[in-house]
C-alpha positions, 0 to 999 in steps of 0.5 A, spaced: 127 330 239 123 329 245 121 323 249 114 320 251 115 319 258 119 321 264 125 316 266 121 315 273 115 314 269 115 306 269 116 306 277 110 311 277 105 308 272 102 303 277 101 308 282 094 310 281 088 313 286 082 309 287 076 310 283 079 308 277 075 303 272 077 301 266 072 298 261 073 296 254 067 297 249 069 292 244 064 286 243 070 283 238 075 279 242 081 282 237 080 289 239 081 288 246 089 287 245 090 294 246 085 295 252 089 289 256 096 292 255 094 299 258 091 295 264 097 291 265 101 298 264 097 301 270 097 295 274 089 294 274 084 289 272 079 291 267 072 292 269 066 287 268 062 289 262 058 285 257 058 287 250 054 283 245 049 283 239 042 281 240 040 276 234 036 282 231 043 286 231 041 290 237 047 292 241 046 291 249 051 293 254 051 290 261 056 293 266 057 288 272 060 293 277 059 299 281 061 305 277 058 311 282 062 316 284 068 313 280 073 315 274 071 311 268 075 310 262 072 306 256 077 304 251 074 303 244 079 301 238 075 301 231 073 294 228 072 293 221 064 294 223 065 301 224 058 303 226 057 297 231 063 300 234 060 307 235 054 304 238 057 300 243 061 306 245 055 311 245 051 305 249 056 304 254 058 311 255 050 313 256 050 307 261 055 309 266 052 316 265 045 313 268 049 309 273 052 316 276 059 315 274 063 321 277 067 322 269 066 319 263 073 319 259 073 316 252 080 313 250 079 312 242 086 312 239 083 312 232 077 317 231 072 314 226 069 318 220 075 323 221 076 323 214 069 326 213 071 333 217 070 338 211 063 340 207 062 336 201 057 337 195 051 336 198 054 332 204 055 333 211 061 334 216 060 327 219 065 327 224 062 334 227 055 329 228 059 324 231 062 329 236 056 331 238 053 324 239 059 322 244 058 329 248 050 328 249 051 321 251 055 323 257 062 323 255 066 328 259 073 328 256 076 325 250 083 321 249 085 320 242 091 320 237 093 323 231 087 326 229 086 326 221 085 334 221 087 337 228 081 342 227 076 336 229 078 338 236 073 344 235 067 340 234 067 337 241 065 342 247 069 337 252 076 337 253 080 333 248 087 330 248 090 329 241 096 325 243 102 324 238 104 317 235 111 320 232 115 319 238 115 312 237 115 312 229 121 316 230 124 311 235 123 306 230 127 309 225 133 310 229 133 303 232 130 298 226 132 302 219 139 300 218 144 307 216 138 311 217 142 317 217 142 316 209 135 316 209 130 321 206 123 323 209 118 323 203 111 326 202 107 322 198 103 329 196 104 336 198 098 335 203 103 331 207 109 335 206 108 339 213 108 332 217 114 330 213 118 336 214 117 335 222 120 328 221 126 330 217 127 336 222 127 331 228 131 326 225 136 331 221 135 328 215 133 331 208 126 331 205 123 330 198 116 331 196 112 327 190 108 332 186 103 331 180 100 325 183 092 324 183 090 328 189 086 325 195 079 325 195 079 330 200 082 336 195 079 333 189 071 333 191 068 340 189 065 344 195 057 344 194 058 352 196 062 353 190 056 351 185 055 356 180 048 359 180 043 357 174 043 363 169 036 365 170 037 365 178 043 370 176 039 374 171 034 375 176 039 378 182 042 383 177 041 383 169 049 384 168 051 380 173 057 375 171 061 371 176 068 369 173 069 362 173 075 358 176 080 356 172 080 348 172 086 345 175 091 341 170 095 336 174 102 337 172 107 330 170 109 326 176 116 329 179 120 328 185 122 334 189 129 332 193 134 327 191 132 320 193 137 316 189 141 311 192 138 312 199 132 309 204 126 313 202 121 313 208 114 315 207 110 318 212 103 319 213 097 319 218 093 314 215 094 308 210 088 305 208 087 305 200 094 303 199 094 305 191 097 312 192 103 309 197 104 303 191 104 309 186 109 313 190 113 307 192 114 306 184 116 313 183 121 312 188 124 306 185 124 309 178 128 315 181 133 310 184 131 309 191 135 304 195 129 301 200 122 304 201 119 304 208 112 307 209 110 309 216 103 311 219 099 312 225 093 308 223 093 302 219 086 301 217 089 297 211 082 295 208 080 290 202 086 288 198 091 292 202 096 286 205 096 283 198 097 289 194 103 291 199 106 284 199 106 284 191 109 292 191 116 295 191 115 297 199 120 293 203 116 295 210 110 298 212 110 301 220 103 302 223 102 303 231 096 299 234 091 304 234 087 299 230 087 291 230 091 289 224 093 282 226 090 278 220 093 283 216 099 281 218 099 274 217 097 276 210 103 280 209 110 279 213 112 286 211 107 290 216 110 291 223 107 294 229 109 299 234 106 299 241 103 306 243 099 303 249 105 307 254 103 314 252 095 312 253 096 308 259 100 314 262 095 319 259 089 315 263 094 316 270 095 323 269 088 325 268 085 320 274 090 323 278 089 330 276 096 331 274 098 336 268 098 333 261 103 338 258 109 333 259 106 329 253 106 334 249 113 337 250 117 340 243 110 339 239 109 345 235 102 347 231 105 343 225 106 336 228 
């Protein structure tokens, strides 16, 4: 298991060179809590800026202090109005660029549109488009956390630091789950088995995988490039051309690979948004004799009726980090708990500003983490 910061980090946290400016690009006050925690850890004041919506819904940004020759860090947490959030960020980045900032570093704990990172039938790779827009606006560096697919880093032509929340979640399991040694780490589908294996190996616990559920939308949709050509087109290429058809998938009955009877089941994933798959997994685990069920994820989007469904489900507790604000959801569902990750974000900002190595924050992290 690995730590997030060195023992002396608390003493060093407030030591930053001059020329650092910290902005929050959110017009929504509920999204500024993480920014305030980061500023408090760094020992700096939040930069003076106004971000608001005009009556015609246009976004306006007014920077109210000089950023010339300074390292500007723009913290943007994603609200429910994701498109407005993106425009706020892009306009602020461009405003800093035209105001001659030395560098503009985006701190985006949850990268929006990250689930749209693969080609779909007659669709587009939206996360690639968003990456291009950020770079074009003037972003020079990106700090994010637990990208949905690590390959998204390749969409940028600027440095990207993809931090991990797993140390905080592992610490929560050890300190807050009673008798965690009797727990088992669960992957709700084979797609999340690597993440579950990483947690299990670090905690020295067993692993279970639920197989046979309805697949995620990512693997269920057909890539447009696999569309079979019309018979007329095929004949025009070659009269005897016969393209073999792929045998359609047939989902097997739901099975749990691994023993969960009488044990605490901890389901791990990177995002919890639509909770239907988590609820189905919890029901399956209960039927197999699981004692308690915890769900742990980095990004708690918790859209729509997620709080109500969780409250009425067999899940005992849902643990997420504060990469996305969810205070309203917590009021609706006491089962939702929050882990603060402002420490690693503030340490990343301090190291980048002071020109220090970032390698310490990635110690013991493998390709599958």
